[in-house]
C-alpha positions as CSV (number, residue, x, y, z in Angstrom):
1,M,0.1,0.0,0.4
2,R,2.8,2.1,0.9
3,K,4.6,2.0,-2.5
4,L,1.2,2.6,-4.1
5,K,1.5,5.8,-2.6
6,K,4.5,6.9,-3.0
7,T,3.6,5.7,-7.0
8,T,1.0,8.4,-7.2
9,I,2.4,10.1,-5.8
10,I,5.9,10.2,-8.1
11,I,2.7,10.2,-11.7
12,A,1.5,13.4,-9.7
13,V,4.2,15.4,-10.2
14,I,5.7,14.3,-13.8
15,T,2.3,15.1,-14.9
16,I,2.2,19.3,-13.3
17,L,5.7,19.5,-14.1
18,V,5.1,18.0,-17.3
19,M,1.7,20.1,-17.5
20,G,3.8,23.3,-17.0
21,I,7.1,22.6,-19.3
22,I,4.9,22.1,-22.3
23,P,2.9,25.7,-22.2
24,L,6.2,27.4,-21.7
25,I,7.6,25.2,-24.8
26,A,5.0,25.7,-27.4
27,C,5.5,30.1,-26.5
28,Y,9.6,29.2,-26.4
29,D,10.9,31.6,-29.3
30,E,13.9,30.9,-30.7
31,E,15.1,34.0,-32.7
32,E,14.1,36.2,-28.9
33,G,16.3,34.0,-27.2
34,G,12.9,33.3,-24.8
35,I,9.6,32.8,-23.9
36,R,7.1,34.9,-26.2
37,I,3.3,34.5,-24.1
38,P,1.4,36.9,-27.1
39,P,-0.5,39.0,-26.0
40,P,-4.3,39.9,-25.2
41,W,-4.6,41.9,-28.6
42,A,-3.6,42.1,-31.8
43,W,-2.5,45.4,-34.5
44,I,-4.0,45.8,-37.4
45,E,-2.7,48.3,-39.5
46,F,-3.6,49.7,-42.8
47,N,-1.1,50.1,-45.9
48,S,-3.8,52.4,-48.8
49,N,-0.9,52.0,-51.1
50,G,-1.1,55.7,-51.4
51,G,-4.7,56.8,-50.5
52,S,-5.5,59.2,-47.9
53,Q,-4.2,57.4,-44.1
54,V,-5.9,55.1,-41.8
55,P,-5.5,54.7,-38.6
56,T,-4.4,51.5,-37.1
57,Q,-7.2,49.4,-35.4
58,R,-6.0,47.4,-31.5
59,I,-8.2,44.4,-31.7
60,D,-8.8,43.1,-28.4
61,Y,-10.0,39.9,-27.5
62,P,-11.8,37.5,-26.6
63,E,-11.0,37.1,-30.6
64,Q,-13.0,40.4,-31.8
65,R,-13.4,41.2,-35.5
66,V,-11.3,44.4,-37.2
67,I,-14.1,47.2,-37.4
68,R,-14.7,47.8,-40.9
69,P,-12.7,51.2,-41.5
70,V,-13.8,54.8,-44.2
71,D,-13.2,54.3,-47.3
72,P,-9.3,55.8,-48.3
73,Q,-9.6,58.0,-51.4
74,K,-7.0,58.3,-53.5
75,H,-6.9,61.2,-56.8
76,G,-7.7,59.5,-59.9
77,Y,-8.4,55.7,-58.7
78,I,-11.9,53.8,-56.9
79,F,-10.8,52.2,-54.2
80,V,-12.0,48.4,-54.4
81,D,-10.9,46.9,-51.1
82,W,-8.7,45.1,-48.5
83,Y,-6.7,42.9,-48.4
84,T,-4.3,40.2,-46.5
85,D,-1.4,40.6,-48.7
86,S,0.2,43.1,-51.0
87,T,0.4,41.5,-54.5
88,F,-4.1,41.2,-53.5
89,S,-4.3,37.3,-54.0
90,E,-6.8,36.8,-50.1
91,L,-10.0,39.3,-49.4
92,F,-9.9,40.3,-46.1
93,D,-12.9,39.1,-44.3
94,F,-14.5,41.5,-42.1
95,D,-16.9,39.1,-40.1
96,T,-14.5,36.2,-39.2
97,P,-12.8,37.0,-35.3
98,I,-9.0,38.2,-36.1
99,G,-7.1,34.9,-33.3
100,I,-4.6,35.6,-30.8
101,G,-1.7,37.2,-31.7
102,N,-2.1,37.5,-35.1
103,S,-1.5,41.4,-35.4
104,T,-1.3,41.9,-39.0
105,T,-1.3,44.9,-42.3
106,L,-4.3,44.9,-44.2
107,F,-3.4,46.5,-48.3
108,A,-5.5,48.9,-50.1
109,R,-6.7,47.7,-53.4
110,W,-7.0,50.2,-56.4
111,K,-8.6,50.8,-59.9
112,K,-7.9,53.7,-62.1
113,I,-10.2,55.5,-63.0
């Protein structure tokens, strides 16, 4: 009985240690040389590609959505939409929540008049 109690305590201690180390390993950032814990918010920057300035948004969690800003203006162009990349291959979906730590830049696409 005493041996079973000792084994149970050892297993419990190992389990606690492993459960405490796994999250630390998941957040380890080798380039920074330490642990990186994502902040409880994300920054969404808007690159208007020569258009009027659009303010950066701070998105707080849990999983809030980006608010569609007022369309920027650019002389001689019509604003098309916001994209997740500078090559305009993926349209940004304002209805999808932003995941934790997913700060990003959105890119304005324009059509010449």
